[in-house]
C-alpha positions as CSV (number, residue, x, y, z in Angstrom):
1,X,141.1,25.7,117.2
2,X,142.0,29.1,115.8
3,X,141.4,27.8,112.2
4,X,137.9,26.6,113.1
5,X,137.2,29.9,114.8
6,X,138.3,31.9,111.8
7,X,136.3,29.7,109.4
8,X,133.2,30.1,111.6
9,X,133.7,33.9,111.8
10,X,134.2,34.1,108.0
11,X,131.1,32.0,107.4
12,X,129.0,34.2,109.8
13,X,130.3,37.4,108.2
14,X,129.4,36.0,104.7
15,X,125.8,35.4,106.0
16,X,125.6,38.8,107.6
17,X,127.2,40.8,104.8
18,X,124.0,41.1,102.7
19,X,122.1,42.4,105.8
20,X,124.8,44.8,106.7
21,X,125.0,46.1,103.1
22,X,121.2,46.6,103.0
23,X,121.3,48.4,106.4
24,X,124.2,50.6,105.2
25,X,122.3,51.4,101.9
26,X,119.3,52.5,103.9
27,X,121.4,54.5,106.3
28,X,123.2,56.2,103.3
29,X,119.9,57.0,101.7
30,X,118.6,58.6,104.8
31,X,121.8,60.6,105.2
32,X,121.6,61.8,101.6
33,X,118.0,62.8,102.0
34,X,118.9,64.9,105.1
35,X,122.1,66.4,103.7
36,X,123.0,69.4,101.6
37,X,126.2,71.0,100.3
38,X,126.9,74.7,99.6
39,X,129.8,76.2,97.7
40,X,130.2,80.0,97.7
41,X,132.5,82.8,96.6
42,X,133.3,84.9,99.6
43,X,134.8,88.3,100.4
44,X,136.3,88.9,103.9
45,X,136.4,92.4,105.4
46,X,138.7,92.7,108.4
47,X,137.5,94.7,111.3
48,X,139.2,96.7,114.1
49,X,143.0,96.3,114.4
50,X,143.0,93.6,111.8
51,X,141.4,96.0,109.4
52,X,144.3,98.4,109.9
53,X,146.9,95.7,109.0
54,X,145.4,93.7,106.1
55,X,143.1,94.3,103.2
56,X,140.0,92.6,101.9
57,X,140.4,88.9,101.1
58,X,138.8,86.7,98.5
59,X,138.3,83.0,98.4
60,X,135.8,80.1,98.6
61,X,133.7,78.5,101.3
62,X,132.2,75.1,101.6
63,X,129.4,74.1,104.0
64,X,127.7,70.8,104.9
65,X,124.2,70.8,106.5
66,X,122.4,67.9,108.1
67,X,118.7,68.4,108.6
68,X,117.7,67.6,112.2
69,X,113.9,67.8,111.8
70,X,111.7,66.6,109.0
71,X,110.8,70.1,107.6
72,X,114.3,71.4,107.7
73,X,113.7,74.2,110.2
74,X,116.7,73.1,112.3
75,X,120.0,71.9,110.8
76,X,123.6,71.3,111.9
77,X,126.0,73.2,109.8
78,X,129.8,72.8,109.3
79,X,131.8,75.4,107.4
80,X,135.4,75.6,106.1
81,X,136.8,78.4,104.0
82,X,140.1,79.5,102.3
83,X,140.8,83.1,101.7
84,X,143.8,84.9,100.2
85,X,144.3,88.4,101.5
86,X,147.5,89.6,99.8
87,X,150.2,88.4,97.5
88,X,153.6,89.7,96.4
89,X,156.1,88.3,93.9
90,X,159.5,88.9,92.4
91,X,161.8,87.5,89.7
92,X,165.1,86.0,91.1
93,X,168.0,83.9,90.2
94,X,167.6,80.2,91.1
95,X,170.8,80.2,93.2
96,X,174.0,82.2,93.7
97,X,176.1,79.4,92.0
98,X,173.8,79.4,88.9
99,X,173.5,83.2,88.8
100,X,171.1,84.9,86.5
101,X,171.3,82.2,83.9
102,X,168.1,80.6,85.4
103,X,165.4,82.9,86.6
104,X,162.5,81.8,88.8
105,X,159.3,83.5,90.1
106,X,159.1,83.7,93.9
107,X,155.5,84.3,95.1
108,X,154.3,84.9,98.7
109,X,150.6,84.6,99.6
110,X,148.8,85.2,102.8
111,X,145.8,83.0,103.8
112,X,143.0,82.8,106.3
113,X,141.2,79.5,106.9
114,X,138.1,79.7,109.1
115,X,136.4,76.5,110.3
116,X,133.2,76.3,112.4
117,X,130.3,74.1,113.3
118,X,126.9,75.0,114.9
119,X,123.1,75.2,114.5
120,X,121.2,76.8,111.7
121,X,117.5,77.9,111.7
122,X,115.7,78.3,108.4
123,X,112.2,79.1,107.2
124,X,111.8,76.0,105.0
125,X,109.1,77.1,102.5
126,X,108.4,80.0,100.2
127,X,110.2,81.8,97.3
128,X,112.6,83.4,99.8
129,X,113.8,81.3,102.7
130,X,115.7,83.4,105.4
131,X,118.1,81.7,107.8
132,X,120.3,82.5,110.8
133,X,123.2,80.5,112.1
134,X,125.9,80.4,114.8
135,X,129.0,78.3,115.4
136,X,132.3,77.8,117.2
137,X,135.6,76.7,115.8
138,X,139.0,77.9,114.9
139,X,140.7,80.3,112.5
140,X,144.1,79.7,110.9
141,X,146.4,82.3,109.5
142,X,149.4,81.2,107.4
143,X,151.7,82.6,104.8
144,X,153.4,80.5,102.1
145,X,156.1,81.2,99.6
146,X,156.7,79.1,96.5
147,X,159.1,79.0,93.6
148,X,158.0,78.5,90.0
149,X,160.0,78.4,86.8
150,X,159.4,81.2,84.3
151,X,157.9,78.7,81.8
152,X,156.3,76.4,84.4
153,X,152.7,76.3,85.7
154,X,153.2,74.6,89.1
155,X,155.6,75.4,92.0
156,X,158.5,73.0,92.6
157,X,159.3,74.3,96.1
158,X,157.1,75.7,98.9
159,X,157.7,76.9,102.5
160,X,155.5,78.2,105.2
161,X,156.8,81.5,106.5
162,X,154.4,82.0,109.4
163,X,151.4,80.2,110.8
164,X,149.0,80.6,113.8
165,X,145.6,79.3,114.9
166,X,143.1,80.9,117.2
167,X,139.6,80.2,118.5
168,X,136.5,81.5,116.8
169,X,132.8,82.0,117.2
170,X,130.5,83.0,114.4
171,X,127.0,84.5,113.9
172,X,125.3,85.1,110.6
173,X,122.3,84.9,108.3
174,X,121.1,85.1,104.8
175,X,118.5,83.9,102.3
176,X,118.0,80.9,100.1
177,X,116.1,81.4,96.8
178,X,114.9,78.2,95.1
179,X,116.2,77.9,91.5
180,X,115.7,74.2,90.6
181,X,113.2,71.9,92.3
182,X,113.0,68.2,91.7
183,X,115.1,65.1,92.5
184,X,118.0,67.5,93.3
185,X,117.1,70.9,94.7
186,X,119.3,73.9,93.9
187,X,119.0,77.2,95.8
188,X,120.8,80.5,95.4
189,X,122.6,81.3,98.7
190,X,123.2,85.0,99.7
191,X,124.5,85.6,103.2
192,X,126.6,87.6,105.6
193,X,128.6,86.2,108.6
194,X,130.5,87.8,111.5
195,X,133.7,85.9,112.6
196,X,134.9,86.8,116.1
197,X,138.4,85.4,116.2
198,X,140.8,85.5,119.1
199,X,144.3,87.0,119.0
200,X,146.7,85.6,116.4
201,X,150.0,86.4,114.7
202,X,150.0,86.9,111.0
203,X,151.8,88.5,108.1
204,X,150.7,91.1,105.5
205,X,152.3,92.0,102.2
206,X,155.6,93.6,103.0
207,X,156.1,91.7,106.3
208,X,158.9,89.7,104.7
209,X,162.0,91.7,103.7
210,X,164.9,90.2,101.7
211,X,168.4,90.8,103.2
212,X,171.8,90.4,101.7
213,X,173.2,86.9,101.5
214,X,169.9,85.2,100.9
215,X,168.5,85.9,104.4
216,X,165.1,87.3,105.2
217,X,163.6,89.4,108.0
218,X,160.0,88.4,109.0
219,X,157.9,90.9,111.1
220,X,154.6,89.3,112.3
221,X,151.7,91.4,113.4
222,X,149.4,90.4,116.3
223,X,145.8,91.5,117.1
224,X,142.3,90.2,117.5
225,X,141.0,88.7,114.3
226,X,137.5,89.9,113.6
227,X,136.0,89.5,110.1
228,X,132.8,90.2,108.2
229,X,132.2,87.7,105.4
230,X,130.0,88.3,102.4
231,X,128.9,85.2,100.6
232,X,127.3,84.4,97.2
233,X,126.9,80.8,96.1
234,X,124.6,77.8,95.6
235,X,123.1,75.2,97.9
236,X,122.4,71.7,96.5
237,X,120.3,69.1,98.3
238,X,117.4,69.0,100.8
């Protein structure tokens, strides 16, 4: 009985597969026509108490937009960024037993990763197309240390020294300037965004102190995490 059922199901699936593939292709085409991707270089400027504890950060941001209406006046936007806001390094022996015969580079980098989703409104025509957006999400702070050989180009050991995640809401705006029009549209993207993050614990350069015997002392800071983000990049699609 089960064999007959399986054969019948496979036969039905074989008949329906072309229809499903066609429907999926049409759905994919519609999704592509309504989608755009942005990639930007960003600078973060910490505000308030956060600005007293850490310096400017630099990194990249990626954004996906789905056009809700036909003209593109309303879109749903999702952002994720990675920013480094401080690094320190030192040369050290690989281990006490090996001694100074083998030297390695120990590097510590502090990161912020903001993530948000929300609506965007844009004027969809003209040589300059202003937009405004808002969103909600989360903001992660983490610090990683890695070890790399003096002649190597990739770390062979990594550890996370500190991490925390807090809630986030955003508000921002900017302009798109069409650069290439055709099958694939390319627009210059210049924008500014305010990130209102909740309280979080994080490290700054100097927050990790090496102690005798291979131990370390870690001194996290805690405050609200407000940032202003400056963005310059390109938008592809739509």
